[in-house]
C-alpha positions in Angstrom: -20.3 36.2 -3.5 -20.6 32.5 -2.8 -18.0 30.8 -0.5 -15.6 27.8 -2.3 -17.7 25.1 -0.5 -20.7 26.7 -1.7 -19.3 26.3 -5.3 -19.0 23.1 -4.8 -21.8 21.9 -3.3 -23.5 23.7 -6.0 -21.7 21.3 -8.4 -18.9 23.7 -10.4 -16.1 22.4 -11.8 -12.9 24.6 -12.6 -10.1 23.5 -15.6 -6.3 22.9 -15.7 -4.0 24.7 -18.6 -3.4 22.1 -21.3 -4.2 18.5 -21.0 -4.6 16.3 -24.4 -7.3 13.5 -25.7 -6.1 10.7 -26.7 -8.3 7.8 -28.5 -9.8 6.1 -24.6 -9.9 2.4 -26.3 -11.7 1.2 -23.0 -15.0 -0.2 -24.3 -13.1 -3.5 -24.9 -12.8 -4.5 -21.6 -14.8 -1.6 -19.4 -18.2 -3.6 -19.6 -17.1 -7.1 -18.8 -17.1 -8.5 -15.3 -14.3 -9.2 -13.3 -12.6 -12.5 -14.2 -11.0 -14.6 -11.2 -7.6 -15.8 -12.5 -6.8 -19.7 -11.2 -3.9 -20.1 -9.0 -0.4 -19.9 -10.7 2.4 -22.2 -10.4 4.8 -19.9 -8.6 4.0 -16.2 -7.0 6.7 -14.0 -6.5 5.8 -11.4 -3.9 8.8 -8.3 -3.8 9.8 -7.4 -0.4 9.0 -3.9 -1.2 6.1 -2.7 -3.1 5.8 0.7 -2.3 7.2 4.1 -1.6 9.5 3.0 2.1 11.2 0.8 3.0 10.8 -3.1 3.1 10.0 -5.1 6.3 12.2 -7.9 7.1 11.4 -11.4 6.4 9.5 -13.2 8.9 9.5 -16.9 6.9 12.0 -19.4 5.9 12.4 -21.7 3.0 10.6 -24.7 3.4 7.9 -22.9 5.5 3.9 -23.7 5.0 2.3 -20.4 5.3 -1.4 -19.9 5.6 -3.3 -17.0 2.7 -3.2 -13.9 4.7 -0.2 -14.7 6.8 2.3 -11.9 7.0 5.7 -12.5 5.6 7.2 -9.4 6.3 7.3 -7.2 9.0 6.0 -3.2 9.4 8.4 -2.6 12.3 9.6 1.0 10.6 6.4 3.8 9.8 7.8 3.8 6.0 7.2 0.1 5.9 4.0 -1.9 5.0 3.9 -5.7 4.8 3.5 -8.3 2.3 1.3 -11.2 2.6 0.9 -14.4 1.6 -2.5 -14.7 -1.4 -2.6 -18.2 -0.8 -1.8 -21.1 1.3 1.9 -22.6 0.3 5.2 -22.7 0.9 8.0 -20.9 0.6 10.3 -22.0 -2.1 13.0 -19.0 -2.1 13.9 -15.3 -0.8 16.3 -13.7 -3.1 16.6 -11.8 -6.1 13.9 -11.6 -8.9 13.2 -9.2 -12.0 11.7 -6.5 -10.7 8.4 -4.7 -11.7 10.4 -1.7 -12.6 11.5 0.3 -15.7 15.2 -0.7 -14.6 14.2 -4.4 -14.4 17.1 -4.7 -11.6 16.9 -7.8 -9.6 15.0 -7.4 -6.1 14.8 -8.9 -3.1 11.4 -11.5 -3.3 9.8 -14.3 -2.0 8.3 -16.8 -4.3 6.0 -19.0 -2.8 4.4 -22.8 -4.6 0.8 -22.3 -3.8 -0.6 -25.4 -2.4 -4.2 -25.4 -3.9 -6.0 -25.3 -0.6 -6.4 -21.6 0.1 -6.2 -22.0 3.4 -6.5 -18.8 5.5 -4.9 -18.0 8.8 -7.3 -16.9 11.7 -9.4 -13.5 11.0 -10.3 -10.9 13.5 -13.0 -8.2 11.7 -12.6 -4.9 13.8 -16.0 -3.0 14.7 -15.7 0.8 13.1 -18.5 2.0 15.4 -16.3 0.6 18.7 -12.5 1.1 17.3 -10.2 4.0 18.1 -7.9 5.8 15.2 -5.1 4.1 16.5 -6.7 0.8 16.4 -7.6 1.7 12.8 -4.4 2.7 11.3 -2.5 -0.1 12.7 -4.7 -2.6 11.1 -4.5 -0.6 7.6 -0.6 -0.8 8.3 -0.7 -4.3 9.0 -2.7 -5.1 6.1 -0.2 -3.8 3.7 -2.2 -1.2 2.0 -0.2 1.6 0.2 -1.8 3.9 -2.7 -3.2 1.6 -5.4 -3.3 4.3 -8.2 0.0 5.9 -8.4 3.3 5.5 -6.6 2.4 3.4 -3.7 2.4 6.0 -1.0 1.7 4.0 2.6 -2.1 4.4 3.4 -1.8 4.4 7.0 0.6 7.7 7.1 -1.9 9.5 4.8 -5.1 8.2 6.8 -3.4 9.2 9.6 -2.3 12.9 9.3 -3.1 15.2 12.1 -3.5 18.2 9.8 -6.7 20.3 9.7 -8.9 18.5 6.4 -11.1 20.3 4.3 -11.4 18.3 1.8 -10.8 14.1 1.1 -10.8 13.6 -2.4 -11.4 9.9 -3.9 -9.5 10.1 -7.3 -11.6 7.1 -9.9 -10.6 9.2 -12.4 -8.5 6.8 -14.4 -8.0 9.1 -17.7 -4.9 6.8 -19.2 -6.0 5.3 -22.5 -6.6 1.4 -22.5 -7.3 1.2 -18.3 -10.5 0.1 -16.7 -9.6 -1.7 -13.6 -10.9 1.1 -11.3 -13.9 1.5 -13.7 -14.6 -2.3 -13.4 -14.1 -2.3 -9.7 -16.7 0.8 -9.2 -19.1 -0.9 -10.8 -18.8 -4.5 -8.9 -17.8 -2.6 -5.1 -19.3 0.8 -5.1 -20.9 -0.3 -1.6 -17.5 -1.5 -0.1 -15.5 1.5 -1.7 -17.9 3.9 0.1 -17.3 1.9 3.7 -13.9 2.5 3.1 -14.8 6.5 2.8 -16.5 5.8 5.9 -13.3 4.7 7.7 -11.1 7.4 6.6 -13.7 10.1 7.3 -13.6 8.4 10.6 -9.9 9.0 10.7 -9.8 12.6 8.8 -12.7 14.5 9.8 -13.2 16.4 6.3 -15.8 19.1 5.8 -16.6 17.0 2.5 -15.7 13.9 0.4 -15.2 14.9 -3.4 -15.2 11.9 -5.4 -14.1 12.7 -8.9 -14.7 10.3 -12.0 -14.8 11.2 -15.5 -17.7 11.3 -17.5 -17.2 8.8 -19.5 -17.8 6.1 -17.0 -21.3 6.5 -16.8 -22.2 2.7 -15.1 -19.3 3.3 -12.3 -20.8 7.1 -11.6 -24.4 5.7 -11.5 -23.0 3.0 -8.8 -21.2 5.5 -6.4 -23.9 7.9 -6.4 -26.2 5.4 -5.2 -24.0 4.3 -2.7 -23.5 7.7 -1.5 -27.1 8.3 -1.7 -27.3 8.1 2.4 -24.2 10.0 3.2 -24.0 14.0 3.6 -21.6 15.9 2.0 -20.3 12.9 -0.2 -20.3 14.4 -3.6 -19.6 12.3 -6.9 -18.4 14.8 -9.9 -18.1 13.7 -13.3 -15.3 15.9 -15.3 -15.2 15.8 -19.0 -12.6 13.3 -20.2 -9.4 14.9 -20.8 -5.6 13.5 -20.2 -4.0 13.7 -17.1 -7.5 14.7 -15.2 -6.3 11.8 -12.7 -2.6 13.6 -11.8 -3.0 15.0 -8.3 -2.5 18.7 -9.1 -4.8 18.4 -11.8 -7.5 16.7 -10.2 -7.2 19.0 -7.1 -7.7 22.4 -9.1 -10.6 20.7 -11.0 -12.5 19.9 -8.0 -11.4 22.9 -5.7 -9.8 25.5 -7.8 -6.6 25.2 -5.5 -3.1 24.8 -6.6 -0.6 22.7 -4.8 2.4 25.2 -4.5 5.5 23.8 -5.8 7.2 21.4 -3.5 4.4 21.0 -1.5 1.9 18.7 -0.7 -1.9 18.5 -1.1 -1.9 18.5 2.7 -0.8 21.9 2.7 -3.5 23.2 1.8 -6.0 21.0 3.6 -6.6 18.0 0.9 -6.3 14.4 1.2 -6.3 12.3 -2.4 -6.3 8.4 -2.5 -7.2 6.1 -4.9 -10.6 4.5 -5.3 -8.8 1.0 -5.3 -7.0 2.0 -1.8 -10.8 3.1 -0.4 -12.1 -0.7 -1.1 -8.6 -2.2 0.5 -9.1 -0.2 3.4 -13.1 -1.4 3.8 -11.7 -4.9 3.1 -9.1 -4.8 6.0 -10.4 -3.4 8.8 -14.2 -5.2 8.1 -12.9 -8.4 7.1 -9.3 -8.5 8.2 -8.7 -8.8 4.5 -4.6 -8.1 3.7 -4.0 -6.6 0.2 -3.8 -9.8 -1.5 -4.9 -9.1 -4.9 -5.8 -6.1 -7.0 -8.0 -5.6 -10.2 -5.8 -5.5 -13.6 -6.6 -4.8 -17.3 -5.1 -7.1 -19.6 -6.1 -5.5 -23.2 -4.3 -5.3 -26.3 -4.9 -6.4 -30.0 -3.0 -9.8 -29.1 -5.5 -11.0 -26.8 -8.3 -13.1 -28.0 -10.2 -12.0 -24.8 -9.0 -8.4 -23.2 -10.7 -8.0 -20.1 -10.3 -7.1 -16.2 -8.6 -10.2 -14.4 -8.8 -9.7 -10.1 -4.9 -11.1 -9.4 -3.2 -12.0 -6.9 -0.4 -10.6 -5.9 3.0 -12.0 -7.3 1.2 -13.7 -10.2 3.3 -13.2 -13.1 2.3 -11.5 -16.4 2.5 -14.6 -18.2 -0.4 -16.4 -16.3 -2.6 -13.1 -17.3 -2.0 -12.9 -20.6 -2.1 -16.9 -21.5 -5.5 -16.2 -19.1 -6.6 -13.6 -21.5 -5.4 -15.6 -25.0 -2.3 -14.2 -25.7 -1.1 -15.2 -29.4 2.8 -16.1 -28.9 3.4 -16.2 -32.5 4.8 -12.7 -33.3 5.6 -11.6 -29.6 5.9 -7.7 -29.8 6.3 -5.5 -26.5 4.7 -5.6 -23.4 3.7 -3.0 -21.2 3.5 -2.8 -17.8 1.1 0.2 -17.3 -1.0 2.3 -19.6 1.0 3.9 -23.0 1.4 7.1 -22.0 3.2 6.2 -18.3 4.2 2.3 -18.7 7.1 0.5 -19.7 8.2 -2.1 -21.7 8.7 -5.7 -19.9 12.1 -7.4 -20.0 10.6 -10.9 -19.6 6.9 -12.5 -19.0 7.7 -13.3 -15.0 7.8 -10.1 -13.7 5.1 -10.1 -11.1 2.3 -8.2 -10.4 2.1 -5.5 -7.5 -0.1 -3.5 -5.6 0.5 -0.5 -8.1 -0.1 -2.7 -11.2 -3.4 -1.6 -12.6 -2.9 -2.7 -16.3 -0.8 -5.1 -18.5 -0.8 -4.1 -22.1 0.2 -6.7 -25.2 -0.5 -4.5 -27.8 0.5 -5.5 -31.8 2.4 -3.2 -34.4 -0.4 -2.0 -35.7 -1.7 -0.5 -32.7 1.4 1.0 -31.1 4.3 1.1 -33.5 7.5 1.4 -32.6 8.8 4.8 -31.7 10.1 6.9 -34.8 13.6 8.2 -34.7 14.2 11.4 -32.4 14.6 14.6 -34.4 15.8 17.8 -33.3 13.3 20.3 -31.7 11.7 22.8 -34.0 10.3 24.9 -31.1 6.6 24.7 -32.6 5.5 24.6 -28.7 2.8 22.5 -29.5 4.4 20.2 -25.9 4.0 23.4 -23.8 0.7 24.2 -24.9 -0.9 20.7 -23.6 1.6 20.5 -20.8 -0.4 20.9 -17.4 3.1 21.7 -15.8 
């Protein structure tokens, strides 16, 4: 009987229990080029945008900062700094509505852009001559946290010392509406693969498995072309099903391994990162470009021009909506994230953060208000489709 690795090499895929097939609703944004948002009047940069602790503030009110300049420190292994997304002046350091379901205020740096977009000095690293500690320090100091989930500090995953069998790159993006990663792959597949090269130098996996759903043919083709000269990099097209992009579900799909309850993927020899994180790592190491912006899907029936937008971290949601033709006549709800895992925003000054992948502005017809909750009738439909 062939070994697991031989089956993976042969292209075998597995399945997980349950899952659903909601309408994908990605067509209106997936095939458009990524638009670049103009500089906003204000940027609201939360000090902590990741799982972990916030760094100490390094700037003061009234200070002029340069693009890419660190605004907080990284003096703790669980801290990653935030940076000035453009040049300008620090206006305030204090509470601002958080990008969180609670909407509680959090400590935030407010930056007034000066329109010059003037960079600090940049010091790219040479991958061939850089040691692992230099690479990990650069990843941390560049403020990179996971861009496809909860925002776990990337340098901690990339710096694991346990043996790694498989590095999995998550390009699945299974939630309806969201096509930010799809668009990033189509335009930046070569940079993503350079980021994977850096991760391979750090982790030394036996193979790289890139999972992508089969409803993204252009992105899949771009990844396969970018990986064509790499041995042991395998791009796998997965059947479209939610939640194939969940960490445990994707591991099971690609390797037939299950992460035990209460354990982590590394406990079974696997490390997983998102394609956006790999892209950011390449920019940080090869160009000394900290994590200053990200691609966000801005979509919904209340917009005249739904599209994927490259937005600076700290940009108010209102700027993205206005750029995409938001109809203000009958404002309904605006959701940060997708329809499955997102949350309704309390106001539109909430900023884009490192983990924001979608702003959904639906009409009432498109996403009606929730019906009144009724008693459970024990039909078991929820248990039948729940992968957990």
